[in-house]
C-alpha positions in Angstrom: 11.6 0.3 51.7 9.0 0.4 48.1 6.4 -1.6 47.7 6.6 -5.2 45.6 8.3 -7.7 45.3 11.0 -8.2 48.5 14.2 -6.3 48.1 17.6 -7.6 47.6 18.9 -5.8 49.8 17.6 -4.9 53.4 17.9 -1.8 55.6 21.3 -1.5 57.7 22.7 -4.1 55.3 26.9 -3.7 55.1 28.1 -3.8 51.5 31.7 -4.8 51.3 32.1 -3.6 54.7 31.5 0.2 53.6 28.6 1.1 53.0 25.2 0.8 54.5 21.7 0.8 52.9 19.2 3.3 53.9 16.6 2.6 51.6 15.6 1.5 48.6 14.7 4.2 45.9 13.1 2.3 43.2 13.2 -0.2 40.4 13.0 -0.7 36.6 13.2 -4.1 34.7 17.1 -4.6 35.1 18.0 -3.2 38.3 17.1 -2.5 41.6 18.2 1.1 43.3 19.3 1.9 47.0 20.3 5.0 49.0 23.4 3.9 50.6 25.5 6.0 53.2 29.6 5.6 52.5 31.5 6.7 56.1 33.1 9.3 54.4 31.6 10.6 51.5 28.1 10.7 52.6 25.1 10.0 50.8 25.5 7.8 47.5 23.4 5.8 44.9 23.7 2.1 45.0 22.6 0.7 41.2 21.9 -3.1 42.2 21.2 -6.0 38.9 18.2 -8.1 39.9 18.8 -11.5 37.7 21.3 -13.6 37.9 24.4 -13.7 35.6 27.3 -15.4 34.4 30.5 -13.9 34.8 30.7 -12.6 31.3 27.4 -11.3 31.7 28.1 -9.9 34.7 30.9 -7.8 33.0 28.9 -6.5 30.6 26.4 -5.0 32.8 29.2 -3.3 34.5 30.3 -1.7 31.1 28.2 1.2 32.5 30.7 2.0 35.1 33.3 1.5 32.7 31.7 4.1 30.4 30.5 6.5 32.9 34.3 6.9 34.2 35.4 7.7 31.3 33.0 10.7 30.2 33.4 13.0 32.9 31.2 16.0 33.1 28.8 18.1 35.4 25.8 17.1 33.9 26.4 13.4 33.8 26.4 11.1 36.7 29.4 10.4 38.5 30.3 6.6 39.2 32.1 5.9 42.3 32.7 2.0 42.2 31.8 -1.1 41.0 31.6 -4.6 42.5 29.3 -7.7 43.4 27.9 -8.6 46.7 26.0 -11.0 48.1 22.0 -10.6 48.1 19.0 -12.4 49.6 19.1 -14.4 46.1 22.9 -14.8 45.3 25.5 -12.9 43.7 24.8 -10.0 41.9 26.5 -7.0 40.6 26.6 -3.5 41.4 27.5 0.3 41.2 27.8 3.0 43.3 27.2 6.5 42.0 26.3 10.4 43.1 23.2 10.6 45.0 20.8 12.9 43.6 17.9 14.1 46.1 15.9 16.3 43.6 15.2 12.9 41.7 14.0 12.1 37.9 12.1 14.9 35.3 9.3 12.5 35.8 9.2 14.4 39.1 9.9 17.6 37.7 6.7 17.1 35.4 4.2 15.7 37.7 4.9 18.7 40.0 4.1 20.9 37.4 0.6 19.1 36.6 1.3 19.4 33.3 3.6 22.0 31.8 7.1 23.0 33.5 8.1 26.5 32.9 9.4 27.4 29.6 13.3 28.8 31.2 13.2 25.5 32.8 12.4 23.4 29.6 15.2 25.3 28.1 17.9 24.9 30.7 17.0 20.9 31.0 17.4 20.7 27.4 21.2 23.1 26.9 22.7 20.2 30.0 21.5 17.5 29.1 22.7 18.2 25.1 26.1 19.1 27.1 26.5 16.2 28.8 25.3 14.2 25.4 27.7 16.2 23.6 30.6 14.6 25.4 29.4 10.8 25.0 28.5 11.8 21.1 32.0 13.5 20.4 34.4 10.0 21.9 36.6 9.1 18.3 34.1 6.3 18.8 30.7 8.2 19.2 29.2 6.3 22.3 25.4 6.5 21.9 22.6 6.7 25.2 20.0 4.8 23.2 17.8 4.7 26.7 17.4 8.8 27.1 14.0 9.3 28.8 12.2 11.8 32.0 12.9 8.2 33.8 16.9 8.7 34.0 17.4 12.3 33.6 17.8 13.6 37.2 17.3 17.1 38.7 19.0 19.0 41.3 20.1 22.2 42.5 23.9 23.3 43.4 24.9 26.9 44.2 24.2 27.7 40.2 21.1 26.7 39.9 19.2 23.7 38.7 21.9 21.3 37.4 20.7 18.1 35.2 22.6 14.9 35.8 22.1 12.6 32.8 22.2 8.8 34.0 21.5 5.3 33.4 23.6 4.6 30.5 22.8 1.0 31.0 22.2 0.5 27.4 24.6 3.0 26.1 27.4 1.4 23.8 29.7 2.4 21.0 29.3 3.1 17.3 29.8 0.9 14.7 32.9 2.6 13.2 31.5 1.9 9.8 27.6 2.7 9.9 28.0 4.9 13.0 24.9 3.2 14.5 24.3 1.1 17.8 22.3 -2.1 17.8 18.3 -1.2 19.0 17.1 -0.9 22.3 15.4 2.0 24.9 12.0 3.1 25.7 9.2 3.4 22.8 7.8 6.4 23.8 11.4 8.0 23.1 12.7 6.1 20.2 12.2 7.9 16.7 11.0 6.1 13.9 14.2 4.6 12.0 14.4 2.6 15.6 10.8 2.0 16.3 9.4 1.0 13.1 12.2 0.7 10.7 14.7 -1.5 12.5 17.8 0.7 12.1 20.2 1.0 15.1 20.6 3.5 17.5 23.0 7.1 16.0 23.5 10.4 17.6 20.5 11.5 15.9 18.1 9.1 18.0 19.6 10.3 21.2 19.1 14.0 19.4 15.2 12.9 19.0 14.8 11.2 22.5 15.4 14.9 24.3 13.3 16.4 21.3 10.7 13.7 22.9 11.6 15.2 26.5 11.6 18.7 25.5 7.8 18.6 24.1 6.8 16.3 26.7 7.4 18.8 29.4 6.3 21.8 27.5 3.1 20.1 27.0 2.4 17.3 29.0 2.1 14.9 25.6 4.5 12.6 23.1 4.6 14.5 20.1 3.2 12.9 17.1 0.4 11.4 18.4 2.8 9.0 21.2 0.4 8.8 23.9 -2.1 6.5 21.8 -0.3 3.3 23.7 -1.9 1.2 20.2 -0.8 3.0 17.9 3.1 3.5 19.4 4.2 1.6 16.6 2.4 2.4 13.9 4.6 4.0 11.2 1.9 6.0 10.1 1.8 8.3 13.0 4.7 9.7 12.2 2.7 10.5 8.4 1.0 13.6 10.0 2.6 16.9 10.9 4.1 17.6 14.3 1.7 19.7 15.9 4.1 22.7 17.5 4.6 23.1 21.3 3.1 26.8 21.2 -0.3 24.6 20.2 -0.6 23.6 23.9 1.4 26.2 25.7 1.3 29.9 24.5 4.9 30.5 26.4 6.6 28.6 24.3 8.3 31.3 21.3 8.6 30.5 17.8 12.4 29.9 18.1 12.0 26.6 20.6 9.0 25.9 18.4 12.0 25.4 15.5 14.3 23.5 18.2 12.0 21.1 18.8 11.0 20.7 15.7 13.9 20.3 14.2 15.4 17.6 16.8 11.8 15.6 15.9 12.1 15.7 12.0 11.2 12.2 10.7 14.5 11.8 8.6 17.3 11.3 10.9 19.8 13.5 8.8 17.6 16.5 8.9 18.1 16.9 12.7 20.7 18.4 14.8 24.1 16.4 13.8 24.6 15.9 17.2 23.8 16.8 21.0 26.2 19.5 21.1 24.3 21.5 18.4 21.7 21.3 20.3 23.3 23.1 23.6 24.5 25.8 21.3 21.2 26.6 19.8 19.3 26.2 23.5 22.0 28.1 25.4 20.8 31.1 23.0 17.3 31.0 24.0 18.1 30.7 28.2 17.5 33.4 29.8 20.5 35.7 31.6 22.2 34.1 34.7 19.9 34.6 38.0 17.0 34.7 35.8 13.7 33.0 37.5 11.2 31.3 35.5 7.2 31.9 36.8 4.8 29.4 36.6 4.5 27.6 39.8 2.2 24.9 38.5 -0.4 22.8 40.9 0.7 19.9 41.4 1.8 18.8 44.9 2.5 15.2 45.8 2.5 16.1 49.5 0.3 18.1 51.8 1.3 21.3 53.1 0.8 20.5 56.2 3.5 17.4 55.7 5.5 19.5 53.8 5.7 22.1 56.1 7.4 19.3 58.6 9.5 18.1 56.9 11.1 21.5 55.9 11.1 21.8 59.5 13.2 18.7 60.4 15.6 19.5 57.8 16.5 22.9 59.3 16.9 21.7 62.7 19.3 18.8 61.1 20.8 21.9 59.3 21.7 23.3 62.6 23.8 19.8 64.0 27.3 20.5 63.8 28.6 18.3 60.3 24.7 17.5 59.3 25.1 20.7 57.0 25.4 18.4 53.6 22.2 15.9 54.7 19.8 18.8 55.6 20.3 20.3 52.2 19.5 16.4 50.6 16.3 16.4 53.0 15.2 20.1 51.4 15.8 19.1 48.2 13.7 16.1 48.2 10.6 18.3 49.8 10.9 21.5 47.1 11.3 19.3 44.4 7.8 17.9 44.7 6.1 21.5 44.4 7.2 24.6 42.7 5.6 26.7 45.5 8.0 25.2 47.5 10.8 25.5 45.5 10.4 29.5 45.3 10.4 29.5 49.0 13.4 28.0 49.6 15.5 27.9 46.8 17.7 30.5 47.7 18.5 28.6 51.3 18.8 25.5 49.8 21.5 26.9 47.3 23.0 28.4 50.0 23.2 25.2 52.2 25.0 23.9 49.0 27.7 26.4 49.5 28.2 25.3 53.0 26.3 28.4 53.9 24.1 28.7 57.5 21.2 30.9 57.3 
């Protein structure tokens, strides 16, 4: 379990007869997230809402599950179930969804301790945009409203890096007349028309948030001086020209500079209209299939000795009948923390994801 306040669910707790709580993965303002084990389908993530709510409010909290159930796409997190459970603090609503061992883009950025390799960033942008496009292309477009480094997850399957957009808890259908939804979200990723102008979210605001993610992964900074928390809500900072990512990162090409700059235009009318446009432009920048990105990065949240021990444990587990998928999850948890480990063990991980033991 992570530190802080006592968790609402304890290790070993059975949830509605089937799921067994393994450990707490983390928490935000509104929910705790646990890794749970399903007797047939294996590891899942359980998102448990923290606050006491009326039946009507709980139903609104579970809207995330309803939205996700209609947005089936390889780059959107899959939802399995939605229900309520008795906790140490009373009845709470929960959602179960696929478990992603690699963690979020926050971990990816931390592992590279500065700038994530350009080819990986382009892949992240393209896949995230493809997931968002499914929501943006609905008859009444659905906007995420809280896209950030924390709620874009990264895993590795038999095709390599795979992005999963998660945390649609603030997602909402746009008003048919204005094509906007009410203003919510994480300030550092909010566009100026929402942050300072009081406008609602739109598909263009999701594009801005994705542009902010790309800028931060490429540079280690937020655009338009957004690293300064004092000036975060100041309209004045958006009057200065955007410093291109290439000013911080020599590996950023002019065409990628242009894409990021277009996504971060202060006037929402100047941005790509939907995530689909971003996906198509990013695809043209992506390296050919199988190309490996350079730049191993310097960050390593665990010691070399600890990492080697965990890799050995994963390899030993892979040799036990029926436990290859669990071994792959454990290996992914290790390699996601250090690009040097990923270079060494990515082929092994991808083979395990295919069901091939090497």
